[in-house]
C-alpha positions as CSV (number, residue, x, y, z in Angstrom):
1,M,0.0,0.0,0.0
2,A,1.3,3.3,-0.9
3,N,1.9,6.2,1.5
4,I,1.9,9.7,0.4
5,V,2.8,12.9,2.3
6,V,1.5,16.4,1.1
7,T,2.4,19.5,2.7
8,G,0.1,22.7,2.8
9,A,-2.9,20.3,2.4
10,S,-5.6,22.6,4.0
11,R,-6.7,24.4,0.8
12,G,-5.9,25.1,-3.0
13,L,-3.6,22.7,-4.7
14,G,-2.7,20.7,-1.7
15,L,-6.3,20.1,-0.7
16,E,-6.9,19.0,-4.3
17,F,-3.9,16.7,-4.2
18,V,-5.3,15.0,-1.3
19,K,-8.8,14.5,-2.9
20,Q,-7.3,13.0,-5.9
21,L,-4.6,10.9,-4.4
22,S,-7.1,9.6,-1.8
23,K,-9.1,8.0,-4.6
24,F,-6.0,6.1,-6.0
25,S,-6.9,2.6,-6.9
26,K,-4.3,1.1,-4.5
27,T,-5.9,2.9,-1.6
28,P,-3.0,4.8,-0.4
29,T,-2.7,6.4,3.1
30,V,-2.5,10.2,2.4
31,F,-0.9,12.2,5.2
32,A,-2.2,15.7,4.9
33,L,0.0,18.1,6.6
34,C,-1.5,21.7,7.6
35,R,-0.8,24.3,10.0
36,N,-4.2,24.6,11.9
37,P,-6.1,21.2,11.5
38,D,-9.0,22.6,13.6
39,K,-9.7,25.4,11.1
40,A,-9.2,23.4,7.9
41,E,-12.9,22.6,7.5
42,K,-12.6,21.5,3.9
43,L,-9.9,19.0,4.7
44,Q,-11.6,17.8,7.7
45,D,-14.7,17.1,5.3
46,V,-12.3,15.0,3.0
47,A,-10.9,13.1,6.0
48,H,-14.4,12.2,7.1
49,T,-15.4,10.8,3.9
50,C,-12.1,9.2,3.1
51,P,-10.7,7.1,6.0
52,N,-7.1,6.7,4.2
53,V,-6.6,10.4,4.7
54,K,-4.7,11.2,8.0
55,I,-4.5,14.9,8.9
56,V,-1.2,15.9,10.7
57,R,-0.5,19.3,12.1
58,A,2.8,20.7,10.5
59,D,3.8,24.2,10.3
60,M,6.4,24.0,7.7
61,I,8.4,26.9,9.1
62,E,8.7,25.2,12.6
63,F,11.8,23.4,11.3
64,D,12.5,21.9,14.9
65,Q,9.3,20.1,14.8
66,Y,10.0,18.1,11.8
67,Q,11.1,14.9,13.7
68,E,7.9,15.0,15.7
69,V,5.9,15.2,12.4
70,V,7.8,12.5,10.9
71,S,7.3,10.3,13.9
72,K,3.7,10.7,13.6
73,I,3.7,9.7,10.1
74,H,5.8,6.6,11.0
75,A,3.5,5.4,13.6
76,N,0.6,5.4,11.1
77,I,2.4,3.6,8.4
78,Q,1.4,-0.1,8.3
79,S,4.3,-1.3,6.0
80,G,7.1,0.0,3.9
81,G,7.8,3.7,3.9
82,V,6.8,6.8,2.1
83,N,6.4,6.5,-1.6
84,L,5.5,10.2,-2.5
85,L,6.4,13.6,-0.8
86,I,4.7,16.5,-2.4
87,N,6.4,19.7,-1.2
88,N,3.3,22.1,-1.8
89,A,3.2,24.5,1.0
90,G,4.2,27.9,-0.2
91,M,3.7,31.6,-0.3
92,M,3.8,34.3,-3.1
93,L,4.2,38.2,-2.5
94,K,3.8,40.4,-5.2
95,D,6.6,42.6,-4.4
96,K,9.2,44.5,-6.7
97,L,12.3,46.5,-6.0
98,T,10.5,49.5,-4.5
99,S,8.4,47.6,-2.1
100,V,10.5,44.5,-1.1
101,T,11.6,44.0,2.4
102,K,14.0,41.9,4.2
103,E,11.0,40.1,5.9
104,N,9.5,39.3,2.5
105,I,12.6,37.7,1.2
106,L,13.5,35.7,4.1
107,D,9.9,34.6,4.8
108,S,9.5,33.5,1.0
109,F,12.8,31.9,1.2
110,H,12.2,29.8,4.3
111,L,8.8,28.5,3.4
112,N,9.4,28.1,-0.3
113,S,13.1,26.9,-0.3
114,V,14.3,25.9,3.1
115,A,11.3,23.8,4.1
116,P,11.5,21.5,1.1
117,V,15.1,20.8,1.9
118,L,14.8,20.2,5.5
119,F,11.6,18.3,5.4
120,A,12.8,16.1,2.6
121,K,15.9,15.4,4.9
122,A,13.8,14.4,7.8
123,L,11.4,12.2,5.8
124,Y,14.5,10.6,4.0
125,P,14.7,7.5,6.0
126,L,11.0,6.7,5.1
127,L,11.4,7.6,1.4
128,K,14.4,5.2,1.3
129,A,12.4,2.6,3.0
130,A,9.4,2.8,0.5
131,D,8.1,-0.4,-1.0
132,N,8.6,-0.9,-4.8
133,N,5.7,-0.6,-7.2
134,A,3.4,0.6,-4.3
135,F,2.8,3.8,-6.3
136,P,2.8,4.1,-10.2
137,L,6.2,5.5,-10.8
138,K,8.3,4.5,-14.0
139,V,11.5,5.8,-12.3
140,G,12.2,5.2,-8.7
141,K,10.8,3.4,-5.7
142,S,9.8,6.8,-4.2
143,A,9.7,10.4,-5.2
144,I,9.9,13.9,-4.2
145,L,7.7,16.5,-6.1
146,N,8.5,20.0,-5.3
147,I,5.8,22.4,-6.6
148,S,7.8,25.3,-8.3
149,A,6.9,27.9,-10.7
150,H,7.8,29.4,-14.2
151,L,8.4,32.7,-12.3
152,G,11.5,30.9,-10.9
153,S,12.9,30.5,-14.3
154,I,15.7,33.1,-15.0
155,E,15.4,32.5,-18.7
156,E,11.7,33.1,-18.8
157,N,11.8,36.2,-16.7
158,T,11.0,39.1,-19.1
159,T,8.9,41.3,-16.8
160,G,10.4,41.4,-13.3
161,D,8.2,41.9,-10.3
162,Y,7.3,39.2,-7.7
163,L,10.9,39.7,-6.5
164,S,10.8,37.7,-3.3
165,Y,8.9,34.7,-4.9
166,R,11.0,34.5,-7.9
167,I,14.1,34.3,-5.8
168,S,12.7,31.7,-3.6
169,K,11.3,29.6,-6.5
170,A,14.8,29.7,-8.3
171,A,16.3,28.4,-5.1
172,V,13.8,25.5,-5.0
173,N,14.6,24.7,-8.6
174,M,18.4,24.3,-7.5
175,V,17.1,22.2,-4.5
176,T,15.2,19.9,-6.9
177,K,18.3,19.4,-9.2
178,T,20.6,18.7,-6.4
179,L,18.4,16.2,-4.5
180,A,17.7,14.6,-7.7
181,M,21.4,13.9,-8.3
182,E,22.3,13.1,-4.6
183,L,19.4,10.8,-4.1
184,K,19.7,8.8,-7.4
185,P,21.7,6.0,-5.6
186,S,18.8,5.6,-3.2
187,D,16.3,5.1,-6.1
188,I,14.4,8.4,-5.2
189,F,13.2,10.3,-8.1
190,V,12.9,14.1,-7.7
191,M,11.4,16.7,-10.2
192,A,9.6,20.0,-10.0
193,L,6.5,21.1,-11.6
194,H,4.7,24.4,-12.3
195,P,1.0,24.0,-11.7
196,G,0.1,26.8,-14.1
197,W,-2.1,29.8,-13.2
198,V,-4.7,28.3,-11.1
199,K,-8.0,29.4,-9.4
200,T,-6.8,29.4,-5.8
201,D,-6.4,32.0,-3.1
202,M,-2.8,32.5,-4.5
203,G,-3.8,32.5,-8.2
204,G,-7.0,34.5,-8.0
205,K,-10.4,34.2,-9.8
206,A,-9.1,35.2,-13.2
207,A,-6.9,32.2,-13.6
208,P,-7.9,29.8,-16.4
209,L,-7.2,26.6,-14.7
210,T,-9.3,25.1,-11.9
211,P,-7.4,23.0,-9.2
212,E,-8.7,19.8,-10.4
213,Q,-7.2,20.4,-13.8
214,S,-4.0,21.4,-12.6
215,V,-3.4,18.6,-10.2
216,N,-4.7,15.9,-12.6
217,G,-2.1,17.3,-15.1
218,M,0.8,17.3,-12.6
219,L,0.1,13.7,-11.4
220,T,-0.1,12.7,-15.1
221,V,3.3,14.1,-15.9
222,L,4.7,12.7,-12.6
223,A,3.2,9.0,-13.5
224,K,4.8,9.2,-17.0
225,A,8.2,10.8,-15.9
226,E,11.3,9.0,-17.2
227,E,15.0,9.1,-16.0
228,S,15.8,12.0,-18.4
229,Q,13.3,14.2,-16.6
230,R,15.2,13.7,-13.2
231,G,15.8,17.1,-11.4
232,C,14.2,19.1,-14.1
233,L,11.2,21.7,-14.1
234,F,8.0,21.0,-16.0
235,N,4.6,22.5,-16.4
236,N,1.6,20.6,-15.9
237,R,1.3,19.4,-19.4
238,G,4.8,17.9,-19.4
239,K,6.4,20.7,-21.3
240,R,10.0,21.5,-20.0
241,I,10.6,25.0,-18.4
242,P,14.2,26.2,-18.8
243,W,16.1,27.3,-15.7
């Protein structure tokens, strides 16, 4: 049985990942991590109807609490380890040079860049212990999926703005590449995906994609991913985005 961990699961893309993965045919256990479970009413509704969804309190910027979070996950795993970690928790500030602050940059960097590294480190023993073929991956017995953005692409930056967000997403792209190479001997596949412009609290109502469309596309790309895509950034239709 597959075990999946999703961070930032209380709303938006994280909530949609939980919804779709909880219906996977091999009935995985989906560990839905969120900062305030008591206030995550939509996630609570999903957990009530899907007994394979387990909500775990996790504030992703409380780095010293990661081992406690991982211990809770481990205690609820019946066999094997974690087959998929989706580093989804993130924030986006619409700042530019005239409005950016040190706090903007550091807050964005901590959540969008540092958290994926340190949480992957904390979860590494369970990712390494994953059962083969428990989750449909063409490459690797387990995987780390970092939710990045095309705004983190240096080559595609033709407009500026979103300064702190761009910096943090460029950093998580490097995190993706580095972990992909380092974890290859452990048979752990790592890639980054851009979800597109999605109708979420972050994306706004004008966005052309629904969370359902975005997540379905990303999961399809992950399921079809090959070794040549290790450590790379793609959009939700499988098109590679340059660094």
